[in-house]
C-alpha positions in Angstrom: -241.5 19.7 -7.0 -244.4 21.2 -5.1 -244.1 24.0 -4.0 -246.6 26.3 -1.7 -247.0 30.2 -2.2 -248.6 32.5 0.1 -248.8 36.2 -1.2 -250.0 38.7 1.0 -249.1 42.3 -0.4 -250.1 45.3 0.9 -250.6 48.3 -1.0 -250.9 52.3 0.2 -251.6 55.0 -1.7 -248.3 56.9 0.1 -244.9 56.1 0.8 -243.1 52.7 0.0 -244.6 50.1 -0.9 -244.7 46.7 1.2 -245.7 42.9 0.5 -245.0 39.8 1.9 -244.5 36.5 -0.1 -244.3 33.0 1.7 -243.0 29.9 0.6 -241.9 25.9 1.1 -239.3 23.8 0.2 -238.5 20.6 0.9 -234.6 21.2 2.2 -231.4 19.5 0.0 -233.0 21.1 -2.8 -229.6 21.2 -5.7 -228.1 24.2 -6.4 -229.9 26.6 -9.0 -233.0 24.4 -8.4 -236.2 27.4 -8.5 -238.0 28.5 -5.1 -240.9 30.7 -7.1 -241.5 33.2 -9.5 -240.9 36.1 -7.5 -242.0 38.4 -10.3 -245.2 37.4 -11.1 -246.0 36.7 -7.3 -245.4 40.1 -6.5 -247.0 41.6 -9.7 -243.8 42.9 -10.9 -242.1 43.3 -14.5 -238.8 41.7 -15.0 -238.0 45.3 -15.8 -238.8 47.0 -12.9 -236.6 44.3 -11.0 -233.7 45.7 -13.3 -234.3 49.3 -13.3 -234.8 48.6 -9.2 -231.6 47.2 -8.7 -233.4 44.5 -7.0 -231.8 42.7 -4.5 -232.0 40.0 -1.1 -230.8 41.7 2.2 -231.0 39.6 4.9 -229.9 39.4 8.6 -227.9 36.2 7.9 -224.9 35.8 6.3 -224.8 32.7 4.9 -227.5 33.0 2.3 -228.9 29.9 0.9 -231.5 32.2 -1.8 -230.3 34.5 -4.2 -231.8 36.6 -6.7 -232.5 36.1 -10.2 -233.3 39.9 -11.3 -233.5 38.6 -15.6 -236.0 35.9 -15.4 -237.6 37.1 -12.2 -237.1 34.2 -9.9 -235.6 33.3 -6.6 -233.2 30.4 -7.1 -231.3 27.9 -4.3 -227.5 29.1 -4.1 -226.5 26.8 -1.4 -228.3 23.4 -0.6 -229.9 23.3 3.0 -229.9 20.8 5.6 -232.4 21.7 7.7 -231.2 19.4 10.7 -228.3 21.7 10.6 -230.1 24.9 10.0 -232.7 24.6 12.5 -231.3 21.9 15.1 -233.9 21.3 17.7 -237.0 23.6 16.1 -239.7 21.9 14.5 -240.7 24.7 12.2 -237.5 25.9 10.0 -237.7 29.5 7.5 -235.5 31.7 6.3 -236.5 35.1 6.3 -235.3 38.0 3.9 -236.2 41.3 2.0 -236.2 42.0 -1.6 -235.8 45.6 -2.1 -236.5 48.1 -4.9 -235.5 51.8 -5.6 -236.6 54.6 -7.6 -239.1 54.5 -5.8 -237.9 52.9 -2.9 -240.4 49.7 -2.4 -239.7 46.7 0.4 -240.8 43.2 0.0 -240.4 40.5 2.7 -240.3 36.6 1.6 -240.3 33.5 3.5 -239.0 30.2 2.9 -240.1 27.5 5.1 -238.4 24.5 5.0 -240.1 21.7 4.8 -238.3 18.3 6.7 -237.8 15.4 4.5 -237.0 11.7 5.5 -233.0 11.7 5.2 -232.2 10.5 8.1 -232.6 7.2 9.6 -232.8 6.0 13.3 -229.6 4.9 14.8 -228.6 3.5 17.9 -225.8 4.4 19.5 -224.6 0.8 20.2 -225.0 -1.6 17.5 -226.0 -4.6 20.2 -226.5 -5.4 23.8 -226.1 -8.5 26.0 -228.9 -9.2 28.6 -228.5 -12.2 31.1 -231.6 -13.1 32.2 -232.7 -15.3 34.8 -235.2 -18.2 34.1 -236.7 -17.9 37.0 -237.3 -14.0 35.6 -241.1 -13.4 36.9 -243.9 -12.6 33.6 -243.8 -8.9 33.4 -240.2 -8.4 34.0 -238.6 -5.1 32.4 -235.0 -4.5 30.9 -234.5 -0.9 29.8 -233.0 -0.5 26.3 -231.3 2.3 24.4 -233.2 5.0 22.6 -232.5 5.2 18.8 -232.2 8.5 17.9 -233.5 10.3 14.3 -232.5 13.5 13.7 -235.6 14.5 11.2 -239.2 16.0 12.8 -242.3 15.6 12.6 -244.1 12.2 10.4 -240.1 12.0 9.6 -238.7 11.3 13.1 -239.1 8.1 15.4 -242.2 6.5 15.2 -242.5 3.1 16.1 -240.1 0.3 18.0 -240.0 -3.5 16.6 -239.1 -6.3 18.3 -238.3 -9.5 16.4 -239.1 -12.7 17.2 -241.5 -11.8 20.1 -242.1 -15.8 21.4 -240.8 -14.7 24.3 -240.3 -11.0 24.7 -242.7 -7.5 24.5 -242.0 -4.1 24.0 -242.9 -1.1 26.4 -242.9 2.5 26.0 -243.1 5.1 28.4 -243.6 8.8 27.5 -241.2 11.2 29.5 -242.4 15.2 30.2 -239.9 16.1 27.5 -241.1 14.6 24.9 -238.8 11.4 24.7 -239.8 8.2 24.8 -238.4 5.0 26.9 -238.7 1.9 25.4 -238.5 -1.1 27.6 -238.4 -4.3 26.7 -240.9 -7.2 28.7 -240.6 -10.4 29.7 -244.0 -12.2 28.1 -243.8 -15.5 29.6 -241.5 -17.5 31.3 -238.1 -18.8 30.4 -236.5 -22.1 30.3 -232.9 -22.6 30.2 -233.0 -26.2 29.5 -235.0 -25.3 26.1 -232.8 -22.2 25.1 -229.8 -21.1 26.5 -229.3 -17.9 24.1 -231.7 -15.9 22.7 -231.1 -13.6 19.9 -233.8 -10.5 19.3 -233.6 -8.2 16.8 -235.0 -3.9 17.8 -236.0 -2.2 14.9 -236.7 1.6 15.2 -239.2 2.9 12.7 -239.8 6.8 11.1 -242.8 7.8 9.3 -241.2 9.5 6.7 -241.3 8.6 3.1 -239.8 6.1 1.7 -239.3 5.0 5.6 -236.5 4.5 7.0 -235.2 1.8 10.0 -232.2 1.2 12.4 -231.8 -1.8 13.9 -229.9 -3.3 17.1 -229.1 -7.0 18.1 -230.2 -8.0 21.2 -228.8 -11.3 22.7 -230.3 -12.6 25.5 -228.3 -15.3 27.4 -231.1 -17.1 29.7 -229.2 -18.1 33.5 -230.5 -20.5 36.1 -232.6 -19.3 38.9 -232.0 -15.5 39.7 -234.8 -14.5 41.5 -233.2 -10.9 43.0 -232.3 -7.9 41.3 -229.0 -6.0 42.8 -230.2 -3.3 45.1 -228.0 0.2 45.8 -227.8 1.5 48.8 -229.0 4.7 47.9 -230.4 5.9 44.9 -228.4 9.6 44.7 -224.7 9.7 45.7 -223.4 12.8 46.3 -219.8 13.7 46.1 -216.4 16.4 45.3 -213.5 16.4 43.6 -211.4 19.5 43.3 -209.9 20.2 39.6 -206.7 19.2 38.2 -206.9 15.8 40.4 -204.5 13.0 38.5 -205.4 11.0 36.5 -207.0 7.3 38.6 -207.9 10.0 41.6 -211.4 8.1 42.9 -214.3 10.2 43.1 -216.9 8.0 45.1 -218.2 4.0 45.4 -221.0 3.1 45.2 -222.6 -0.4 46.5 -225.2 -2.3 45.3 -226.8 -6.2 47.2 -228.0 -8.4 45.7 -229.6 -11.4 47.9 -228.7 -14.3 45.8 -225.7 -16.5 46.1 -223.3 -17.4 44.0 -223.1 -16.1 40.3 -226.5 -14.8 40.6 -225.0 -12.6 43.4 -222.1 -10.9 41.0 -222.4 -7.3 40.5 -221.3 -5.7 37.8 -221.2 -2.2 37.8 -221.6 0.3 34.1 -222.4 4.0 33.7 -225.0 4.5 31.4 -224.8 8.5 30.5 -225.1 8.7 26.5 -225.0 12.0 25.3 -222.7 13.8 27.6 -219.3 14.1 28.2 -219.2 11.9 31.5 -217.4 9.0 29.6 -215.0 10.7 28.7 -214.2 12.0 32.2 -215.4 8.9 34.4 -214.5 5.7 34.4 -216.3 3.3 36.9 -214.9 -0.2 38.3 -216.9 -3.2 37.2 -216.1 -5.3 39.8 -215.6 -2.4 42.6 -218.4 0.2 41.8 -215.1 2.5 42.4 -216.1 5.7 40.3 -212.2 7.1 39.6 -211.2 10.0 36.7 -209.7 9.4 33.3 -209.6 13.1 32.4 -208.2 15.9 34.2 -211.2 18.1 35.4 -211.3 21.9 35.1 -213.7 23.8 37.4 -214.1 26.5 34.4 -215.3 24.5 32.1 -217.8 22.2 34.1 -218.6 22.1 38.0 -221.4 19.8 38.3 -221.7 16.3 36.7 -224.6 13.6 37.0 -223.2 10.0 36.1 -225.8 7.7 36.0 -225.1 4.0 36.7 -226.6 0.5 36.4 -226.1 -2.6 38.5 -226.4 -5.7 36.3 -226.1 -9.0 38.0 -225.2 -11.9 36.3 -228.9 -12.7 36.1 -229.7 -10.1 33.9 -231.5 -8.3 36.7 -230.4 -4.6 37.0 -231.0 -1.2 39.4 -230.1 2.2 39.1 -228.7 5.4 40.8 -227.6 8.6 40.8 -223.9 10.3 41.6 -223.8 13.6 41.4 -220.1 15.5 41.6 -219.6 18.8 42.9 -216.3 20.0 41.3 -213.9 22.4 43.7 -211.5 25.4 42.6 -208.2 25.4 44.0 -204.8 26.6 43.7 -204.6 27.3 39.7 -201.4 29.7 39.6 -198.4 28.1 38.5 -195.0 29.5 39.9 -193.0 31.3 37.2 -188.9 31.0 36.3 -186.5 33.3 35.1 -183.1 32.7 33.8 -181.1 35.6 35.0 -178.0 34.5 33.8 -176.7 31.2 32.3 -173.6 29.8 30.4 -174.5 27.7 27.4 -170.8 26.1 27.3 -168.7 25.0 30.2 -164.9 23.4 29.9 -164.3 19.6 30.5 -161.8 20.8 33.6 -164.1 23.3 35.4 -163.2 23.4 38.6 -166.2 22.4 41.3 -169.0 24.7 42.5 -168.3 26.5 39.5 -171.5 28.7 39.1 -173.2 28.1 35.8 -176.8 29.5 35.6 -178.5 31.8 38.6 -182.3 31.7 38.6 -184.9 33.8 40.1 -188.5 32.1 41.2 -192.1 33.8 41.3 -194.9 32.5 42.3 -198.7 35.1 42.8 -200.1 32.7 45.3 -199.9 33.8 48.9 -199.2 31.6 52.3 -199.1 27.9 51.1 -199.5 28.2 48.1 -196.9 31.0 47.3 -193.9 29.0 48.8 -191.8 27.8 45.8 -188.6 24.6 46.0 -187.0 24.1 43.4 -184.6 21.0 42.2 -183.6 19.4 39.2 -183.3 16.6 37.2 -181.1 13.4 38.3 -178.2 11.4 36.9 -176.4 15.2 36.3 -173.5 16.4 37.9 -175.0 19.6 39.5 -176.7 20.5 42.1 -179.2 23.9 42.3 -177.9 26.1 45.4 -180.8 28.4 47.4 -178.9 31.2 48.4 -181.4 33.9 49.2 -185.6 34.2 49.1 -186.5 33.0 45.5 -182.9 32.9 44.1 -180.6 29.8 43.6 -177.9 28.8 41.9 -176.6 25.8 39.4 -173.3 24.8 40.8 -170.8 21.7 39.5 -170.9 19.1 41.9 -168.4 16.6 40.5 -166.1 16.2 37.7 -166.9 16.4 34.2 -165.7 14.5 30.9 -166.9 15.3 27.8 -166.0 12.2 26.2 -168.9 10.7 28.5 -171.4 13.2 27.9 -171.2 16.2 25.5 -174.1 18.0 26.6 -176.4 18.0 29.6 -180.0 18.8 29.0 -181.1 20.1 32.6 -184.5 20.9 34.1 -185.4 22.7 37.1 -188.6 22.2 38.1 -190.5 24.7 41.0 -193.3 23.8 42.8 -195.6 25.6 45.4 -196.9 23.9 48.6 -200.8 24.8 47.3 -203.2 21.6 47.8 -203.1 20.4 44.9 -199.1 21.7 44.6 -198.8 23.6 41.2 -195.4 23.5 39.3 -193.7 24.5 36.7 -190.2 23.6 34.9 -187.8 25.0 32.3 -185.0 23.2 30.6 -182.4 23.9 28.8 -179.1 22.8 27.2 -175.6 23.3 28.4 -172.7 22.5 26.4 -169.0 20.3 27.3 -165.8 22.5 25.7 -163.2 19.6 24.5 -159.8 19.7 26.3 -157.5 17.6 24.5 -157.1 14.7 27.1 -157.4 11.6 24.4 -154.6 10.4 22.1 -155.3 8.9 19.2 -156.2 4.9 19.4 -155.7 2.9 16.1 -158.4 0.5 15.4 -156.2 -2.6 15.2 -153.0 -3.0 17.6 -151.4 -3.7 14.2 -152.1 -4.0 10.4 -151.3 -6.5 7.7 -151.8 -5.6 4.1 -151.0 -7.8 0.4 -149.9 -6.2 -2.9 -149.5 -7.9 -5.7 -146.1 -7.4 -7.4 -145.7 -5.0 -10.6 -147.7 -2.4 -9.2 -148.7 0.8 -10.8 -146.9 3.6 -8.7 -149.1 5.5 -6.4 -151.4 2.4 -6.2 -153.5 2.8 -2.6 -152.9 -0.4 -0.9 -155.2 -0.1 2.0 -155.5 2.6 4.9 -154.8 2.8 8.6 -157.9 4.0 11.1 -157.7 5.9 14.1 -160.4 7.6 16.2 -159.7 10.6 18.9 -162.4 10.5 21.6 -162.0 14.4 21.5 -164.0 17.0 19.6 -163.3 19.0 16.7 -159.8 20.5 16.4 -158.4 17.8 19.5 -159.9 15.0 17.6 -158.6 15.9 14.1 -156.0 12.9 13.3 -153.0 13.8 11.0 -151.4 10.2 9.8 -147.5 10.4 9.3 -144.9 7.2 8.3 -142.1 6.9 11.1 -138.6 7.5 9.9 -137.2 3.8 9.0 -135.0 1.9 6.6 -135.9 -1.4 5.0 -132.6 -2.9 3.5 -131.0 0.3 4.0 -133.5 2.1 1.7 -135.2 4.6 3.4 -139.4 3.5 4.0 -140.5 6.5 2.0 -139.0 5.6 -1.2 -141.2 2.6 -0.7 -144.7 3.8 0.4 -146.4 7.4 1.4 -149.3 8.1 4.0 -151.8 10.3 3.0 -151.9 12.6 6.3 -155.8 13.3 6.2 -157.4 9.9 5.1 -154.1 7.1 6.2 -154.6 5.6 3.3 -151.4 4.7 2.2 -149.8 3.9 -1.2 -147.2 1.9 -3.2 -144.3 4.7 -4.0 -142.6 2.3 -6.3 -143.4 -1.2 -8.3 -142.5 -3.5 -6.3 -140.7 -7.0 -7.3 -141.6 -10.1 -5.3 -138.3 -11.7 -6.9 -136.6 -8.4 -4.8 -138.4 -8.3 -1.9 -140.6 -10.5 0.0 -142.2 -8.2 2.4 -141.3 -5.0 5.0 -142.9 -3.9 7.7 -143.3 0.0 8.8 -144.6 2.5 11.6 -147.5 4.8 11.0 -148.3 7.6 13.7 -151.8 9.2 14.6 -151.3 12.5 15.6 -154.1 14.7 16.8 -154.5 18.6 16.5 -154.7 19.6 19.9 -152.4 21.7 22.5 -149.8 20.2 23.3 -150.6 17.2 20.3 -151.4 13.5 21.6 -150.5 10.7 19.7 -150.1 6.7 19.5 -148.0 4.6 16.7 -148.5 1.3 15.1 -147.1 -1.1 13.0 -147.8 -2.0 9.6 -147.0 -4.9 8.0 -146.6 -5.4 3.7 -146.2 -8.9 2.2 -145.5 -9.0 -1.4 -147.4 -11.6 -3.6 -146.2 -12.8 -6.5 -147.3 -12.1 -10.0 -147.0 -14.5 -13.5 -144.3 -11.8 -15.0 -141.6 -13.9 -16.1 -141.5 -16.4 -18.6 -139.8 -19.7 -18.3 -136.2 -19.7 -19.5 -135.0 -22.4 -21.5 -131.5 -23.5 -20.3 -130.8 -26.5 -22.8 -130.8 -27.5 -25.5 -128.6 -23.2 -26.1 -130.1 -21.8 -28.9 -126.9 -20.6 -30.8 -126.7 -17.9 -33.6 -124.6 -19.1 -35.8 -124.5 -22.6 -35.1 -126.9 -25.1 -35.4 -127.3 -28.4 -32.4 -128.3 -31.3 -33.2 -129.1 -34.4 -31.4 -128.3 -37.9 -33.1 -130.6 -40.9 -32.8 -129.6 -44.3 -34.3 -131.8 -45.8 -36.2 -132.0 -49.1 -34.0 -132.9 -47.2 -31.4 -135.9 -48.8 -29.6 -139.1 -47.5 -28.3 -138.8 -44.8 -25.3 -134.9 -44.0 -26.5 -134.0 -40.5 -24.8 -133.3 -38.3 -27.6 -132.2 -35.6 -24.8 -134.0 -33.6 -22.1 -135.4 -30.0 -22.7 -134.2 -28.0 -19.5 -136.0 -24.8 -18.8 -136.3 -22.7 -15.2 -139.0 -19.8 -13.9 -137.7 -17.5 -11.6 -141.4 -16.6 -10.2 -142.5 -18.9 -7.1 -145.2 -21.6 -6.2 -147.5 -22.1 -8.8 -146.6 -19.7 -11.3 -142.9 -21.9 -11.5 -144.5 -25.0 -12.2 -143.3 -25.9 -15.8 -145.1 -27.9 -18.4 -143.9 -29.2 -21.5 -145.6 -30.1 -24.9 -144.3 -31.1 -28.2 -145.7 -27.8 -30.7 -144.3 -28.9 -34.2 -142.2 -31.8 -35.1 -141.5 -33.0 -38.7 -142.9 -36.5 -37.9 -145.3 -36.1 -34.4 -146.0 -40.5 -34.2 -141.5 -40.7 -33.8 -141.6 -38.3 -30.8 -142.4 -37.6 -27.7 -141.8 -35.1 -24.5 -142.5 -35.8 -21.2 -145.3 -33.2 -19.7 -143.5 -32.7 -16.1 -139.4 -33.9 -16.9 -139.2 -32.7 -20.7 -137.5 -35.6 -21.9 -138.0 -36.3 -25.4 -138.1 -39.8 -26.2 -139.2 -41.9 -29.6 -142.5 -43.8 -29.2 -142.3 -46.0 -32.1 -139.3 -48.1 -33.6 -136.7 -46.1 -35.7 -136.9 -47.3 -39.5 -135.2 -46.8 -42.6 -137.9 -45.0 -44.0 -137.7 -41.8 -41.6 -136.6 -38.5 -42.5 -132.6 -37.9 -41.8 -133.9 -34.4 -40.3 -136.4 -34.8 -37.9 -137.2 -30.7 -36.5 -138.9 -30.3 -33.1 -140.2 -27.2 -31.4 -140.9 -27.9 -27.8 -143.4 -25.6 -25.5 -142.1 -24.8 -22.1 -145.3 -23.1 -20.2 -146.0 -22.0 -16.4 -149.1 -22.5 -14.4 -149.6 -19.2 -13.7 -152.8 -17.2 -14.8 -152.4 -15.9 -17.1 -149.4 -18.4 -18.4 -146.2 -17.7 -20.2 -144.4 -19.4 -21.9 -141.1 -20.0 -24.0 -140.6 -22.2 -27.1 -137.2 -24.0 -28.2 -136.5 -25.7 -31.4 -134.6 -29.0 -31.6 -132.8 -30.6 -34.7 -132.4 -34.5 -34.3 -130.8 -36.4 -37.1 -131.5 -39.7 -37.6 -128.2 -41.1 -38.7 -126.2 -44.0 -37.7 -123.0 -42.3 -38.9 -121.7 -38.4 -39.4 -120.8 -38.7 -42.9 -125.4 -39.5 -43.4 -126.3 -36.3 -41.8 -123.3 -33.5 -42.9 -124.5 -32.2 -46.2 -128.0 -32.0 -45.0 -127.5 -29.9 -42.0 -124.8 -28.3 -44.5 -127.4 -27.3 -46.9 -129.6 -25.7 -44.1 -126.9 -23.9 -42.6 -126.2 -21.8 -45.6 -129.6 -21.2 -46.7 -130.4 -19.7 -42.8 -127.7 -17.6 -43.5 -128.3 -16.5 -46.0 -131.6 -15.2 -45.4 -130.5 -13.9 -42.2 -128.3 -11.4 -44.1 -131.3 -10.7 -46.7 -133.6 -10.1 -43.6 -130.8 -7.3 -42.6 -130.3 -5.7 -45.5 -133.9 -4.9 -46.4 -134.4 -3.6 -42.6 -131.3 -1.0 -42.8 -132.0 0.0 -46.5 -135.8 1.0 -44.9 -134.1 3.0 -42.3 -131.9 4.7 -44.5 -134.3 5.8 -46.8 -136.8 7.1 -43.9 -134.3 8.8 -41.9 -133.0 10.1 -45.9 -136.5 11.4 -46.0 -137.2 12.9 -42.8 -133.8 14.9 -42.7 -135.0 16.4 -46.2 -137.7 17.1 -44.9 -136.7 19.4 -41.8 -133.6 21.1 -43.7 -136.4 22.4 -46.0 -138.5 23.5 -43.4 -135.5 25.2 -41.8 -134.8 26.7 -45.0 -137.7 28.6 -45.2 -137.9 30.1 -41.9 -134.4 31.0 -41.5 -135.3 33.3 -45.3 -138.4 34.3 -43.5 -136.7 35.8 -41.0 -133.9 37.3 -42.4 -135.9 38.8 -45.0 -137.6 40.9 -42.2 -134.6 41.8 -40.1 -132.0 42.2 -43.0 -134.4 43.5 -45.4 -134.7 41.1 -47.9 -131.2 40.6 -48.6 -129.8 37.3 -50.4 -127.8 35.2 -48.1 -127.1 31.6 -49.5 -128.4 28.9 -47.8 -126.0 26.1 -47.4 -127.8 22.8 -46.1 -126.0 20.6 -43.9 -126.3 16.7 -44.5 -125.0 14.4 -41.5 -122.1 12.0 -42.7 -123.5 8.3 -43.6 -122.3 5.7 -41.2 -121.6 1.9 -42.3 -122.3 -0.6 -40.1 -119.3 -4.2 -40.0 -121.1 -7.0 -39.5 -119.2 -9.7 -37.5 -120.2 -13.0 -36.4 -118.5 -15.6 -34.6 -119.2 -18.9 -33.0 -118.3 -20.9 -30.4 -116.4 -24.0 -31.4 -117.5 -26.2 -28.4 -121.4 -27.3 -27.6 -121.7 -29.0 -24.2 -124.7 -30.9 -23.0 -125.5 -29.6 -19.3 -128.0 -30.4 -16.4 -129.0 -27.0 -14.4 -131.0 -27.8 -11.1 -132.5 -24.8 -9.4 -134.5 -23.4 -6.5 -136.8 -20.5 -5.8 -135.5 -20.3 -2.2 -132.1 -20.4 -2.7 -129.9 -18.4 -3.8 -127.0 -20.9 -5.1 -127.8 -22.7 -8.3 -125.6 -26.5 -9.6 -125.6 -26.6 -13.3 -123.2 -29.9 -14.2 -122.2 -30.7 -17.5 -123.7 -33.8 -18.3 -124.3 -36.1 -21.1 -127.0 -36.4 -24.0 -129.5 -39.0 -23.8 -127.8 -40.5 -27.2 -124.0 -39.2 -26.3 -123.4 -37.6 -29.4 -124.2 -34.1 -30.2 -123.2 -32.1 -33.6 -122.6 -28.8 -34.5 -122.3 -27.2 -37.6 -120.5 -23.8 -37.8 -120.9 -21.9 -41.5 -117.4 -20.8 -41.7 -116.3 -24.0 -40.7 -115.3 -26.5 -43.8 -117.9 -28.9 -42.6 -116.2 -31.2 -40.3 -118.0 -32.8 -37.7 -116.7 -32.6 -33.7 -118.2 -35.2 -31.2 -117.9 -33.6 -27.5 -117.9 -34.9 -24.7 -118.0 -32.9 -21.3 -117.5 -34.0 -17.4 -116.9 -30.3 -16.2 -119.3 -28.3 -13.0 -120.1 -24.9 -13.2 -121.2 -23.1 -10.1 -124.1 -20.1 -10.5 -122.7 -17.7 -7.9 -125.4 -15.6 -5.5 -126.5 -12.2 -7.1 -125.0 -13.1 -10.4 -125.7 -14.4 -13.9 -125.0 -17.7 -14.8 -121.7 -18.2 -15.8 -120.1 -21.0 -18.2 -116.4 -21.8 -18.1 -115.3 -23.5 -21.3 -111.7 -25.1 -21.2 
């Protein structure tokens, strides 16, 4: 990096020493870059810089250069941007002084910032569109937008290039301010029939190294026969506008005319200002030339605007004019609004014409500009009433209802009579306090809920919900269970209601077989004074659960007797041996029963009807079949999960009673022996466990008793007599029913009566073996019936 150093040193024989050094450096040098060896250039030693506490003094608060005393050099402290440092100066330099002490020395340093080509020429627009008639004369000129380059000197904008150059060329005009206007000149006539659209590229090139450029696209639409350019009626228009004028205010209307006809005479207006804020403040209607405001004008910021306007016809010909707009100062003091007294809360039962707020207004202007009128926003039940000069009262104008609107945002606006009128506004919120004038309302007119039987007591069934349009305490709803009874029992023993949440809990476990549904009333009461309430009917329906297993009614399972069905060896296929009869006290699907053969001595001999429980033979009985046949039938309902019961059916395959007497007698005695053995084993285990626990308790009691006596009676020796409970013996007895009947039971879930009739078995033979008998066998036939009375167990009367 090249640096130029110019040294001027002036030494005097007396007093402080002065000197001057100049450096030239390019901009954008990185931080820490070397500017120059100041010690060498001034002829100073480094130790002199250190001992003299050399430092830089600059009137500019931003120090871009720093002094390194240990090395005796000047370094870049902050990156220098010439365009930011010297906005409009061709020459840019930093001036500062280096001071030394003991003795005092003073040196002036000038660092000239040399511009580098770091900014390319730029156009404000990326493209321009022209519509040029094919009849445009050769030499016609068209203004183009100028490019801007922030660099200076040779790095500044140097030339423009236009490509291609078949029809158009460029012409530059120098302005007194040194800037150049660029124009596009038509070099040869256009022919729309040959080329209707022309695309050109305007390139702005600077003279830096490396050379930089910027481009703008130019699109030209060739129009047919437009040989007259628009002409403004005036070259300069003048208009006035007052400050604070609203947006959309029309400032002036410029007019241009075109001698052509048809589309060639259609004129489009536009604003061509680029550097100032005219485009932000004004808008020109492209069709009628009306210039209007798009932002509020402030006289204190801008007193005059010069608007450059252009008129384009569809042929691309243009004319330009100026609009000078003077801004007039107007009434700019707003009225002041003072709230003297106000209520923030008002009851909804407030009377009409009640004063809510008192307001005072004041305007510093005079005359019409100081006359103030106030009003409030619409759709509020209040009005603003003038009581005396500049004093207003806000009063109620209609009834209030907090449930419709709990608060009002009231805006008071005051305007003066100036031109234009100025206004001020203030907004405050008025809360409407609640009065208990609404009773709670349930979400439904009635409720229905379901609960499965055998529920856990305290289970949540469902929730009733009531709302109150009031607020706070007046809207706090409590739920109360109304007194009533269900089947003579207070409803409170069935359900309870949470006072706060309305959750209904089941107090007891429900049984579908006892109660299927019930209803009661719940009252919702608010916390107002006096309280308001409403009632609702709640119906609870119990859903059945498969909680009852099937009950086998036939064959009857006896403890001491053995019942057997007799099948002759001559029985054919499909012979009805007997029928298993069972019932289920559940309802619906839970009461649908099915019968299956679980175990059998010979599965190939018998089958059970799936729906009716009938046991039939499935093949011909032969002499090889065993006399004793034991069938285990399982009865299962259709609930989820299903429940079941089993029944053992003994079948004797024989033609006469003596054939099976010995077989069933032996079976009966074995069973009795096994039952007695099991009973005595369980009894012995219970007695031994009882004696062990009793002894253990007695020993611990004696130990504790002796310890307490030793502390209380000074270790006196008292005999301890343990207590042993007497032994008890059980006397087992058994009884047998000497008669066994076959019977058919018919039960329904909806009827409270059941019908039980004695019938004949499929084989018409029933065997009963009594262990206390001598082995005799009786054949019993019965044709009596029994009646199942309501709400009582099944009773069977035997003759």
